[in-house]
C-alpha positions in Angstrom: 87.1 132.7 77.8 88.7 129.3 78.9 88.2 127.3 82.0 90.9 128.6 84.4 90.1 126.7 87.6 88.4 123.6 88.8 86.8 123.6 92.3 86.7 120.1 94.0 83.9 119.5 96.5 86.0 117.2 98.4 83.3 116.2 101.0 80.0 117.4 101.6 80.7 116.8 105.3 81.1 119.9 107.3 81.5 120.6 111.2 78.8 123.0 110.7 75.3 123.4 109.1 75.4 127.0 107.8 72.0 128.4 106.6 73.6 129.7 103.3 75.3 126.5 102.3 74.6 125.9 98.5 75.7 122.1 98.6 73.7 121.4 101.9 76.8 120.5 103.7 76.7 119.4 107.6 77.8 117.0 110.1 75.6 114.2 108.7 76.5 115.0 105.1 77.7 112.1 103.0 80.0 112.0 100.2 84.0 112.0 99.8 85.6 112.5 96.6 88.2 109.6 96.3 91.8 110.1 95.4 91.1 108.2 92.1 88.6 110.9 91.0 91.0 113.6 92.1 93.5 112.0 89.7 90.9 111.6 87.1 90.0 115.3 87.3 93.7 116.4 87.3 94.4 114.5 84.2 91.4 116.2 82.5 92.6 119.5 83.5 95.8 119.0 82.2 94.5 117.8 78.9 92.5 121.0 78.7 95.7 123.1 78.6 94.0 126.1 80.1 93.3 125.3 83.8 95.7 127.0 86.1 94.4 126.1 89.6 92.6 123.5 91.4 90.5 124.4 94.5 89.7 122.0 97.3 86.6 122.9 99.0 83.7 121.3 100.7 81.8 120.8 103.1 85.0 121.3 105.0 88.1 119.8 103.3 90.2 119.7 106.3 87.8 117.1 107.9 89.5 114.9 105.3 93.4 116.3 105.8 95.5 113.3 104.4 93.2 113.2 101.3 93.6 117.1 100.9 97.4 116.9 101.4 97.8 114.1 98.8 95.3 115.9 96.2 97.6 119.0 96.8 100.7 117.1 96.2 99.6 115.7 92.9 98.3 119.1 91.9 101.6 121.0 92.6 103.7 118.1 90.9 101.5 118.4 87.8 102.6 122.1 87.7 99.3 123.7 88.8 98.3 125.9 91.6 96.3 124.9 94.8 93.8 126.7 96.4 91.5 125.9 99.5 88.2 127.0 101.0 87.8 126.6 104.7 85.8 127.9 107.9 89.0 127.4 109.6 87.7 125.3 112.5 91.2 123.9 113.0 92.7 127.2 114.1 92.1 126.6 117.8 95.3 128.3 118.8 98.4 129.7 117.3 100.7 126.8 117.5 97.7 124.5 116.2 96.9 126.6 113.2 100.6 126.3 112.4 100.6 122.6 112.5 97.9 122.4 110.0 99.1 125.0 107.6 102.8 124.5 107.5 102.9 121.3 105.3 100.4 123.0 102.9 103.2 125.6 101.8 105.1 122.6 100.1 102.4 122.1 97.5 102.0 125.6 95.7 99.2 126.8 97.7 98.6 130.4 96.2 95.2 131.1 97.9 93.8 130.2 101.4 90.2 131.5 101.4 88.7 131.6 104.9 85.1 131.9 105.5 84.2 134.8 108.0 80.7 135.9 108.5 77.5 135.5 110.8 76.8 132.3 109.2 80.0 130.6 110.2 79.8 131.6 113.7 83.0 131.8 115.5 85.1 134.7 114.7 88.3 133.9 116.6 89.5 130.8 114.3 89.0 132.5 110.9 90.9 135.5 112.1 93.7 133.4 113.6 94.0 131.2 110.4 94.4 134.4 108.3 97.1 135.7 110.9 99.1 132.5 110.9 98.8 132.1 107.2 100.2 135.5 106.7 103.0 134.9 108.8 103.9 131.6 106.9 103.8 133.5 103.7 100.5 131.7 102.6 98.4 134.1 100.3 94.9 134.5 102.2 91.5 135.9 101.4 88.2 136.0 103.0 84.7 135.1 102.0 82.1 137.4 104.0 78.5 137.2 103.2 75.8 139.2 104.8 72.3 138.1 105.9 69.6 139.2 103.6 68.8 142.8 104.2 71.9 143.7 106.0 73.7 147.1 105.1 77.2 145.6 105.0 78.3 144.6 101.6 79.6 141.0 100.9 83.3 140.6 100.1 82.6 138.1 97.9 79.4 138.9 96.3 75.7 138.8 97.4 74.1 135.8 98.9 72.9 133.4 96.3 69.9 131.7 97.3 70.9 128.2 96.3 70.8 124.9 98.2 69.9 125.3 101.8 69.6 129.3 101.6 66.7 128.7 99.1 64.8 127.2 101.7 66.1 128.6 105.0 66.5 132.5 103.9 64.1 133.4 101.5 60.7 133.7 103.7 59.6 137.3 103.5 61.8 138.2 100.3 60.2 139.3 97.0 60.1 136.4 94.6 60.3 136.5 90.6 58.8 134.0 88.3 61.3 131.5 87.1 60.2 132.2 83.5 61.9 135.8 83.8 65.2 134.5 84.7 66.9 134.6 81.3 70.7 134.5 82.4 73.0 134.0 85.2 74.4 137.3 86.8 77.2 135.6 88.4 78.7 133.1 85.6 79.0 133.0 82.0 77.5 129.5 81.8 78.2 129.0 78.0 81.9 129.8 78.4 82.8 129.3 82.2 86.2 130.4 83.6 85.5 127.6 86.5 83.6 124.7 87.3 82.6 122.8 90.7 82.9 119.1 90.8 81.0 117.0 93.4 82.2 113.6 94.9 
């Protein structure tokens, strides 16, 4: 297996502070990936020869929209695909969502993944973002994670107890001694298909 995608945590800052966030994002979180680092990561990805897609994530990458656009432009001009993960806070109305999304079509956006679950609060914004993205021909997906013990299955996988989730959502759940954890059930850490890079 070869590295296929690189996920850039463009910022730790987010307009929300979700209990399940694995990078401790929130309104007061600090750290933004500068354009120089985006260029360095892109150059490294191109040298590898196996990376096909760069994702912009956070926190909330739309909080740094000019940086997001320029990063996507660089990725597209290098011949790679772009992906974004967002909570869609910016989709406050159909016209507004269109204003945010329209420029992204230029830069080879092949996946707009919108978070929509009880942790993110608002239902209207993610639904509207998905609808408008579809109208614009932008491929759109959804991450939806259920709370521990909920019956409904997660669309992106089970809740992983990392970051803030390890602190906020584990009380009352059965625990395992760390010594019994011999392998990662979610990723092949010896030969990963993707990596996440922090600012």
